[in-house]
N, C-alpha and C positions, 0 to 999 in steps of 0.2 A: 274508604268512602263513608262508612258509618261514623267514624270519629268526626268528620267534618259536619255531618248532619247534626250530631249531638251538640256541637259547638253552636251551630246556628240556632238551634232550639233554645239553648240556655241563654244566648244573647237576646233573643226575642222575649224570653221570659223576664230577663233582667230589665228590659225596657218597660214592660208592662207593670213591673213592680214599683214603678215610680222613680227609678234612678234617672238623673238628668242625662239627656243625650248631649253630645258635643255640638255646640253651636257653630255654624259657619260664620266667618267674619263678614260683616256688611261692607260692601265697597262704598267708598266715599263718592258722593255726587259732585259733579262739577259746580263751581260757585254760580249762583244765579245772577243774571244781569238785571240790575235795578230797572223797574218799569220806566222811570223817567228817562233813562238812557235809551231804551228801546223806542220811546215816543219821540225823543229828539232825533234819533236816526231816521225815523219815518218822516218827520217834518222836513229834514234836510233832503231826503229823497224826493219828496213832493215838490220842494222848491226847485230842485234841479230839473224835474220834469217840466215845470212852468218855464224856467229859464231856457231850456232847450227847445221849447215849442211843442213838446209832445202833447200837452194839454194847454188850452187857452188861458185858463185861470183856475182859481180854487173852486169855483162853482162847477167846472167840469170834473174836477177831482171828486167833489161831493156827489155828483150824479153817478160817477163810476163806482163809488163806494157803496 
């Protein structure tokens, strides 16, 4: 049991002495969707709402927004 404790102390000392710690790999982020694509999707959704009669016109959409 003492041996294990001595190892832990020496590792902690080594870290404080300025030795670099192992870095964890950074996971890659999923690719971002361009803003124009998101805005176009929203415009298509709004047009569908007008076509289906969920809202009367774009003025109704503006009031809801």
